[in-house]
Structures are given as C-alpha cells and as structure tokens.
N, C-alpha and C positions, 0 to 999 in steps of 0.2 A: 864727100858730107864732112861738114865738121862735129868738132867734140858736144858742142854747142846742141847740132841737131841730133846726133845722134841720143843724147841723153834725153832731148825733148821728144823725140818719137819715143821712146821706149815708156815714157810717162805718159804721155796721150794713149800709147794702146795699151796701158794699163788699168787707166783709167775709167778707155772704152768700153774694154772687157767687160770689168764690173756693171758699169752701168746698164750694159745690153743684157746682159744675165739677170740683173733684178729687173729689167723695165719685163723680160720677157716673163721671167715667174708673176710680176703683178696683174699683167695683160691674160695671164692664165689664168690666177684666181678669179681677176673678175670678171670673166667668160666663163670661169664654173659655178659662181654666185649668180649671174645674168641667167644661166642656165636651169638653174634650180628654179625658176617661174615656171606659170603654167604656159600650155598653149594657146597664140593667138595669132591664129595662120593671116585673118582678114590683113594684116600687116603687109600683105605680102603681094597686095592687090597692086594693079598699074602703074609699075616699077618706074614707067615714063612720067607721069605726073609727080611722081614723088621724088624723081630727080632734079626734075625742074622746079619744084618747090622748095627742095634743099637747096640749089645752087641760089636762088633769086634771096631765100631769108639768110643764105650767109651770106655771099659774097655780096647781094643786095644791103644786105644788112636792117633790112624791112621792120625787124622789131624794135633794134638799138633804137635807128636814127627815129623814131620816136622820140627820144629823148636827147633833140636836138644835139647841143656839143659832144654830150657825153659818146652819144652813138656816132658823132663824127671823130672824135680822138680814139675811140675804141678800131673803127675800121682802118686807122692809119696802123693801129697796133696789132690787129690781126693780120694785116699785109706785111708787117716789118714782120711779124712772127715766122710765117712764110717763107718772107727772104733770106730771113736768117739762118732755114734751115739750109740754102746753098751760102752763106757766110761761114755756117759751122765745117760745111765741109770742106770750102777751100781753106778753113784753118787748117788743115789737115797737110795740106800742099805746101803751107806758107810754113809749118812746122822744119817739113823737110828741106825746102829752101826758102831763104828770106825773100827771095825775088819771085816767087811762084806764085800762082795763082790757081782758078778753073783750068780745066783743058776745055777746049772749044770753042764755050762764050766766053771764058775770064780776059781774053783781051778785047775784047767789045765794046766799043766807044758807048753804045746803047745800054750795054749789060753797067758798067759804071756808073752812066746818069740816072738809071731808073734806081740801083739800088743806092747811090747818094741820094737821090731825092726821097725815098723811102723810108732811110735811116734816120735822115731828118725831121720827118713828119712822123712817123714814130717813135722818137726818141722826145718827140715835144707833145704828140699824142700820151705817151703814157708818165710824162710828169703833169700833164691836167689832168690823168686821172688819180694819180697819189695826190695831189691840191684835192680835188675832189671826194675821195675817199676822207681825207685828214676831215674836211671842212664838213659834210655829211654825216658824222661818225659823232659831231658833237651836236646833231639837233636832238630835239624833245623825243620824236618818234622817230628816228633813227633806221632805216632801211638795212642800215650794217649790223644793229644789234640782235646778239646772237650769230654774229659770222663770226670765221675763225679770224681775226685782220691780221694776225704775223703770217700767214701764208700768202693773202692778198699782196701783204708788203716785200714778202720774199720773191716771189713770181715777176711782180713790178720790179725790182732791183734786180733778177737775174736778167730781165730786159734791156733794162739801163746798162748793167756791166756789159754783156754782149756787141750792144750798139758801142757804145765808148770803146771798146777792144776795137770793135770794126773799124772806127775815124785814127786810132793810134796806129793801126798795124798801117792803113793806107797812109798816114803823116810819117811813120818811119821810112819807107819804101820813098815818098817825096824826099824826105830827106836825105836818103841812098843814093838817090836819081834813078831807081830804078822801078818808077812806078809809069805805067802803063796809058794814063787817062790824060788828056789835058786838063787845064785848071777851069775851063770854062763848062768841062762836063760834073765838076767833081770840086769844086770851090770851096767846101768846107775839109775835104781831107788836105788840101792844098795850103790852106790856111792854119790845120793842123800841122803840119810838116815846116811850113814856116817856123816856128815855135820848138820844134824836136831837134835835136843832137843828131848829126847822122851817127848811125849805131847799126853796124853789120849783122847783127844777131837779134837786132831790137824786133823786126816781125816776129821771130820765131818767139823769144818769150814772151809776146802777147798775148800770138795766138795758142802759145798752150797755154798762157791763163784763160784764154776765150775757151777752151776745151774743156778745163778745170770748170769754169764755172757752170759751162751749159751740162758737160755731164754729171757735176754735182746736183743742177737742179733736177735729172733726170732720175739721180741714185733717191734725192730726197721724196719725189713725190711715187719713187715705185716704193718706196718702205713705208706711203702715206697711199695706199689704193685710195681712202676717201676723203681726199683730198681736190675736191669738186673745182676748185678756183683754176687749175692746175688739167686737170683731167677734160675738163669741160671742152678744151683745146680739139681732144680727138674724136672725145662724144656726140658730141656736138650734132656732127652731123650724120649718122646714124640715128640718132634721136630724132631730127626734124625729118629726115628719111621715112620712119617709120611712125609719123606724127598719126592722128587719127584723121577717116575723113578729105583723105589730102583731094578728091577729086573732086570737092565743093567749089565751086567759084570762089576766084581770091576776093579775100572781104564781103563773104558771105555770113560769118558768124562762126561762132565755136560749134554748132552741132548739135546732134542728140547727143546726150547722154548714154556711155557705153550699156549695152544692156548687159545682164545679169549672165555669165557663161560660166559653163563647164568642158572642162576639158578640149578646150579651144571653140564650142560650138554654143551658139545661143542657149537658154535654159527656157524650155517650153515646162511649164507648172501641171499640166494635163499629164504629162510624161515621165516628171519629175520625180527621183527617187530621193530621200535624205541620206540614206547608206550608200549613195553613191556618186550623187553629184553635189559639188561645191555650192552653198547655200550662203553668197556672199566672201567676203576675206576673215580669216580669227586666226591664221598666222602668216607674216611677213612673205615664206615662199611660197603662199596662197596667190599673192599678184601675179600677175603675166610676167613674162619676161621683159614687155615692155615697161609695164613699173618698175621692175627692180632696175632697166637701165637710166630710166626717170629719175630713179634717187642717185644714182652713180654720177648722173653728167650734173645735176645741181652745183653753179656756182657760187651760190652765197651771194647774190648781186642784190636779195632782198627786194626788187622791184616790185616781187609778189607781195611782201609783205607792206610795203607804203602804201598801197594801194586797199589793204583789204579792210574792210569797216569792220569786221570783227576786232581786230589789233588795232585799228585807232579809235576804237573807240573802247578798250582797256579790257578786252578778250583775252583769254589764254591762246585762242589760236592766232598763230601766224603760221602761215601755209607752208613761208621757208625752212622754220625750225620742224614743221610737222615732217616734211622730206627729210630734213637730216636726220632727224630722230630713226625714222624709219630706214635710211641709208647707212646710218654707224650702227644699226640692229644688224641687219643683212648681214653686215660683215663679219661684226661679231660673234654673230651665230653660224656664220659660212662652216668654221671647225665640224659642228656640231651636224650639219647639214650636209656636207663634205663626208662624214663620217658617216652617214647612216642613219643622223638621229632625225628625232619628227615621226608624225602623227599621219594615216591616210585619211580618208573620209568619213572612216568607222570610227575615229578616233584611238585605233587601235597604235601604240609605240612599232616603230618599223626595223626598231634595233632593241636589244633588252643590254640592261647595264653593264651587263657583262662585254657583252662588246663595245660598249663607251666606254669600257674603263679608261682609255689611253688616253683620252680629253682629259683638260685640265680644267680645274674647277671652275672658272669664270667663262669657259666655253660650257660647258655644263648649266651653270647658273643661266646661262643668255637665254641656251636652247628652254628652258624653261618657263622663258617669262611670258606671262598674257601679254596679248598685242596692245587689247585694250582693259585698262586698270589705272584705277587711281595711284598717288606717289606711294598709301600705304601697301597695295597689292603688286608694287615695280612694274607697274605697267607700264609698256612702251609710252604708247599716246593716252592721254589723260581724258575720262567721257567727257567733261566738260570742255576740251579741247573739240572734238568729234561733233557734237552738236554746235559749237558755236557756229557753224559754216551756214550762210546765207546761198550759200551755191552761185551768186553773183557772176562768178567766172571774172572777176578783175583780175587772178592771180593767173590763171590760163593766156588773158588777154596780153599780159605785160611778159610775161616768161619768154626769153629770148632764146629760149631750147626746147620750149615747146613742151616743157612739162604739164602730166593733166591731172594736177590736182584734185578738182572739183570729181572727176570718175574714181580714183581712190579714194576720198572720202567718202562717198554714197556704199562703194562697196564694201568698206568697213561696218558701215550701217546699216549693211542688208545683212551680214550676218549678225549683229546686235538683233535687230529687231526679230529675225527670221525663226532664228535657233535659241538666243538665249532672252530674247522678249523684254531688250534693257534698252529702255528709250523713256523720254521726259515724259513723267506721268500724264500730264496735260495733251499731249499728243495723242495721247489713247482714245479721249473721246472724238477725234477725228477721225481716227482708223475706222471706230466701231458705226460711225455716221457714216461710211463711205461705204462699207461693208451696208449696211441697211438699210440708209436710205438712198447712197448714189449721191452723196455730198456732203462736202464736211461739216455744214451747218446743222444737220439734220432734220431739213424742212420737210415736210409731207411733200411729195412729188406732184402731186395733183394742183399746185401751188406755183407752177414753173409759169403760166401763164399769166401769173396776177399783173405782171408790171403792164401789159398791152390794156388794163384797165383805165379808160379816161382818154383814151387815145381818140381822135375824129376821124380814123382811116382806121381800114380792118387791113390785117396782117394776114398775111396765107399761110396754111400752114403746109407742109411735106404729103404731099401724098393729091392733096385738093387738083393740082395741075402743075404744070411746067413751070420751071424758075432759073435764073439763071447766079443767084449765089444764094447758098443756105448761111442765114446767120445764127451764127454757135454765139449764143447768148451766154452761155457758160452759168458757174453756178454763183458767182457774186451778184451777176447782171441780172438774176433772175431772183436771187433771196435777199440780197446786202441793199439796205433801203438808200445807201449812198451811190451804190451802184446802179440802184434801176434807176438813179436820173441819167445815166451814159448812155443805157439800153434805150431808154426813150428817146432820149437825143438823137443819139444813131438812126434808129428807125425813122425818125420823124426826116433825118437830112433825105435819107436814103427813099424814103417816098417821095421827097418835095422834088428829088432829079430824076425820078424815074424808073429808078434801078427797081427789077424786076428779084424779090427776092422772100423768102419763107423763113417758115423757123420749124425744128421739130417739137416744140413745147413738151409735152411730158414724154417723148421720143426722147429727148437727150437729158445724157446724165453725163456724171464729173470725168474728164477726160484725164484723170488718174495723177494728174502732176506732182501736186502735194504726197500720195502713197508713193512715188518713184523716189522723190527726191528726201523722204526720210527713211527711206529703206526697205519699204515694203513692195517687192515686187510684186509679189503676189497678187495683193487686192490692184497695182497699176494693172497686171495684163487680163484680171475680171474685170475691169470696169473696159479697156483698150480694145479686148475683143466685143464687148457687147457694141460700142462705140463704130467700129468697125463693120461689124455684120450690119447695123441702123443704115452707116452710109454710103455700104455698096449698094445693099435692099435700095435705097431712095435715086441710087443712081448720080449723089452729088459728085460732080465735076470743080465748083470753085465755093469756099469758106469765105466770109469776114469773120474777122474773131474781135473782142474788144480786149479782150484779157490777152496779154502778151502769154501769159505760162498755157493757155488753150492754144495760141497759133505755133507756138513752139510745138508743143507737142504733137498735135495735129499735124502741122507741116514736117516736122524732122522724126519723129518718133515713131510715129503710128506707119511709118517705112518699115520698122524692122518687123510689123505685124504684117505687112505686105498690102496696107492703103498707099497710094500714091494719088493726091489729089492736089491742087493751086489755093494756098492759105494768102492772105492778106489781112495787114491787121486793117483795122475801121481807119485808121489816118493816112494809110497809104492809100483807100479808094477814098477818101475823102480830096486827097490830093487831087487825085485825078480827075474827079468832079468840080473841081475848082477850077483847076487848068483848064479842062473842057470848054468851062460855061456852064454847066449843068447846076453850080449853086454860086452866086454872086454875093458875097456881103460887101453890105452896104451903111455900115452903121460901125464906124471904129469903137473900141474897147475903149473905154475911161480906165488910164492908169497904165503903167504897163506890167508886162506879164514874162514871169521867167520860169521854164520851160525844165521838169524833172524827168529824164532819160530812166525808163523803167529797164531794170537787168535784162530780162527776158526778149525785151525788145530791143534794146541797142545793142551790147556787146554782143548778146547770143544771137542775134538775127541782122545786125549792121542797118537797121531802121532807123537814122538819126535825122534826116533831113524832112523827110513827108510832114509829122507832126510840127517841126516849126516851118516850114512852108505853110502850112495850113492856119497857124496863128500870125505868122506874118502878114498874111492879107488881110485882117481887121484888127491888129496890136503889136504898139513896138516891144517886141522881144529881147530883155537884157538876161545874157549869162549867168550859173552862177560859176564861180572859180572850176567846179571839179564837173562837167560836164560832156557829154558825148559818151566816148570810149572809157572815158574817166571817171565817168559820173559816179557819185556813191550812192550805195545801196541804201532802199528804205529800211530794208529789214525785215522783210516778211518773205521771201523767198527761200527756198529749199526747206519751207512745210515750217520754217521761224513763226510764221502767223499764227499757228496755233502752239506755242508754246510762250514760256515765259521768259522774258528775258531777265537775268536775276543778278549778272557781273558786268560792273563797268556801266558806264553810261551807255544810256538805249540808243539805238542807231537811227531810229526815227528822229530824235531830237537834234542827233549832230546833224543831220541833211537837213531839218525846217529850219535849224538856225542858219545855215549857209544859205536856204533861200532867203528868209527872213533880211538875212544882211543885206541884201541886193536892194530894197526900198520896192520891189514890185507889189503892187495889189492883187495880183493876181496870180496863184501857181497854178499850173498848169501838169496835168499827170495824164500820162497814156494809158492805167493799168488801174483796175479796181484796188488790189493790194495796196500799190502807191498811195491809190487814192485815200484811203484807210489809215494808213500811217502815218503820211503827213499833213492829212487833217486835225488826227490825234495829236500832232505834232505840235499844229498850231495853235489848239484849242488847250493845252498845257501850259503855252507860253501866253495865253491869256491874249492872243492876238484876232479871235476867232470873229469879235466886230469891225475890225481892220484889214485884215487879208482873207480872200477866198481861198478855197482850194475847189479844182474842178475840172471837168475831162478837157481836152481840147475840142472834144465833140460839142461841148456844152457851149465853148467861147463861141465856135462858128456858129452853131444854131444862135445864138444873141444877136451876132453881128447881122445876118442874113434877115430875122425877124426885126431889124432895128429896134432894138431893144435898147436903150442909152443909161441904163444901170449897168453898174461896175459888173461882172461878169460873174 
C-alpha cells in the first residue's frame, strides 16, 4: 500500500465513522419520536399481504408510474440508488488498492454490465428530474410551492456526483490498463478511459472523493432529520408496509375512514369516558405512531398539493404543507416530549416546570403550542386549513409513499367538534338536524316516501315480501328536489328490468357520512348503529344506492360495526342490466355528454367504467381534462355541502368551468351532492338554458323511453 492509499484510507475511515455515528443518533431520535405516537396494532395484520403490497408499490413503482416520464425516471434513479450502495462499498476497496474491486462479484462481467447500464440510466433519470423540478417550480400553481428546494437539489447533486465518480474510477482503470470488464459490457467507462491519462493513484483519489460525497450526504441528512426528500428513501418501505387496509383487493379504492381510536382500539361511545379515552387529536403525540411515520416520510414532491381542490382554488389547505407543519412541529417538540413533557388525557401535566427546567426556551415554547389555532394563537394548523378539506382523497390517491392525509385531518376535526365544539357555525344546523330528524335537511321523517308519488307502479316496502335488492334511497334522494328525479329514474329502470327491490321508507335514516367527515363520531355511531340494526333485522343481503357517500359508508364503514353486506352503486347495477339486455337504449341523446366522477364513487371505490359504459350506450361521451382517478372534486364532500365557501374561488365553479369548456350539452353526474354543486355552477354561469346537469340514470331512462329531447 502506497502513501496515497494510506492517507486516503485514514481519511475515508474518519469521515465514515463520523457519518455512521451521526446516522445512528438520527435514527434513534426518529425512532424515539415515532414511538411517542399512540398504539395502532391493526397495522401488523396480514404481514404476507403487506409485504407483497410494499414490494409491488416500491419495486413496481405503481404510484409513481402514473406520472409517466417522471415515474420512469424516478424508477431508474431508485434502482441506481440501490446500486450506488454497492459502488460506494466498492470505493473502500479502491481506496486501498487502485486496481481493486468488490470481492466475489466485482470481476463478473454481468456485474459490470448491470452497473454500467444502471449508472447511465440513473444519470439520465436524475438529470431529467432536475429539469422537471426547474420547469415545474415556475408554474403558477406549482406542486413545489412550499417545498424546501435546496434539499431536493442537494440530493440530486449527490447522486449525479457519485455516478460521475463511478465512471471516472472506471475510466482511470481503463487508462491504467487494470479494468476487468470488456468494452462491449462497459462502453461508457471505456469511452471515459480513452479521454483520461494513465494515473496509478487516480482510482484511489476519485474513490475518496466519492466516499466524501456519500458520507457528506449521510452527515447532512443525519443533522436534518426532517429532510424527508432524503429520508423517504428508507422510510417509504415501512410506511407502505404499514399502510391501512392492505387486505383490500388492488385497485379497490381508499377504503373506510379510520375509526376513532383510543389506546389502539376503536372507541365505542356507549362505553367511552372522556377522562380516560382519547377523543380525536389535540396534540401531535396523540396521532398514532403510523401518523408520525407518515409525517417523517413525506418527500415534499407536492403531488398531493397539485391535485388538491382546496389548494387549486386558493384555499389555505395544502396537504403537503399540512404534513410538513406537523412533521416540523413533532421534531421541534421532541425534546419536550422526550424530557417528560405533555399532558395526559385528563389534561394534567406529566412533568412539573422544575423537571423541565433543563429544556431551552424554544423547546418549551414548541411544547406549549396549540395544534389547532390561528396565527395569533401560534397554532400549528390554522382552522381555515382544517375546514377547507373536502376529504376527496386526491392527496392519498397521488401520494407515492401512502401518507394518509384524510385520516389525520378528520382526527383533528374530531377533537375540535367533540371536545372544543369549534367548527363552522353553519354546520351546526346540519348536525342538529341529524340528531333530531335523522337527515341533514331537517325534513320530517314521514315524508321519506313522498318521492314515490306519481309513479305508475307500486314499490315494495321491506317486510311486505322477499326481495333481492334493498334500494337505499338516501336523504338527498328522498328530500332534495333534484335528487328525487334520480331516485324516480332509478326506481323506474329497476322496475322496467324486472329487478326485485324494496325500500325501507320511514325505516331509513341518514348513513352518517356528513357527521363522520365533519368529525362528529358520536352522531355517526348513533345513526350507523340504528341502520345496522334495521338492516340486520330485515336480513338485507344486497343494497343498491344512488349516493356514493351512502354507498361508501354502507359498504366500507359499516363493517367496523359488524355489518357485512354487498353494496353496489346504481350505475354498476344499470351497467349489468344493459349488458345482459334487460335494459336497451333505443334513442341516442342529442349532443355530447361529459361525465363528472364523484370522489366517493371514483377515487374512494374505483368505480370508473360503469357510469361511462351506461352513458356510452346512448350518447357520445367526451372527457374533461381531469377525469377518473384525477377527477376534480365538486366541493361538497367532507361535510362541505353544509359549510359556506368564503375563501378563494368556489370549487364547484372551477369544476363547472372545466365541464362547460368541453362543449357538451349534458353534464352527467352519479352523486346527488355533485348534482347540486355542478347544477348551481351551471346556473351561476348563466348556462342553464344551454347545458343540462342530470344523473346517469336519467340519461339512460330517456334513451330507453325514446325521448328525443336533450337529456
């Protein structure tokens, strides 16, 4: 070993020791912070499925590849990062011996070929991502707004530097005639070698530079534990492994909202004790450990932000910035929590001021910050941010590392509603109506069957005779004038097709969706348990629902209360009836039709094709730019239907403008909330005489009846 190798070895060893020590300390801190979260034992279920899901999403890049070229480039960068580990390990041997390499595999031609190919593709991939970061950050509604840009550039520069060093080391070996791989397997390395002079110590010094770059990266991220753009490379794997509901079939949607938990168990309000049980989230440490892992994993890519209807209409909510605020707060509060600070469920302090005297002023200040509060109150999350969410799920759908934004938002809402009684005042009327009347409109229960008046056939009631399907009418379908048209159309179509169905009539009450989404889990459970008892007593096996919110709640969330029943959306049943010839469209609809995907039908439950096939049987369907899984919300979800929209542009107006721009004469919907919001948008634009908003079922009915008028 020459002098150069001795010096390089000492330097490489020194910086490696420093990097490893700091990295271990950082991992211990992150682990300690995440463990401050509440228990969530359900995350350990079905490990085989979780492992398979994690491998598919990471190695298959199923989320990222939705972004086509960006996804492909990121896949090559990910693979090259994995290969970089071997190349960095190889650099230690090259520091000691300029002609050295990895033991065992270092002389295999296959190893040389694969690392060459991945190195080239990884370099091209990272350069493309740098280009896209530069281009996209200049956009008016950039997904990078609020991201820590230097961190992204730093990580990208590190990868470029390490890959270039790898080719330079190989080039010097070629120039020194000590390279073990043929030119056909490593053409780039041989090309670089042709440009470099022979230098016996060249590989050693470049290998040392590569180690300094790599260890410098490790030191930097170890000193910045909130640097998600770097740490997600490690945390994404466990975060995806522990994602919610991995047992659901691939492509089945976002699933049920996470129930309100206390000490790892779903909270039953019949036995709940506010002094012992946790009602929502009031402090960052009251999130589960998975929530804190979510915050730590965020890579600041902004895909959630780019799809968020609130952010796109100038509301203060960005799912990305919300997660980053919670992450930064959790780690800033860490010294306070790890020092014994915080409050128990009764509100009592866990440690005295004397016991916390060793903490600095900043840690104490962070420890006492309210989680929800205005800027004047120094809150972590502003109330306007919390209440802007429509729970549309676009953020969760797009997140490449499976962060569960909606669950965290609803958890914070629960505390605000149940404990603080702090929520938009206008929503209070809706909640009182749910409690007293069983529907958000406050309509008398004895008018639930009024929509049946005028029909030329009888509708069976549950209890009169056996039936195949229970037609779940829903509150909107029973009480709201526009939605009643859909209800009558569906009933008529089912009757025409010979489907044996019945209704509950006055025995039906609200599914509880608005109460749960606004955060009032108490009212949700009250309504849901009543419905579960009714459905169980009626021995219901199949349900057809016109409201996607009811469809989602009955089919996904009532399982949490012990009810398992097959639930279909009316467009799914109509699709089946058309395919089997039981319903036959005969008259094409005049003018083009564009379809608006309801969030709780599309993203939440992956029903995209059924309504399009029903419409396509009788009309020419043209798509809006934002459709299917990237559809834009109407603005009514998350109980926003009953709240005023006072900030920014109205979400329904944004969506209506997109629909009108298609030139379609008919805007078809599959949800009563969307019917109202898009209908109001068309009226607000003065286009009600030129464009009609109507449910998919009504379009089909007109086509079957041979009505030549526009739908």
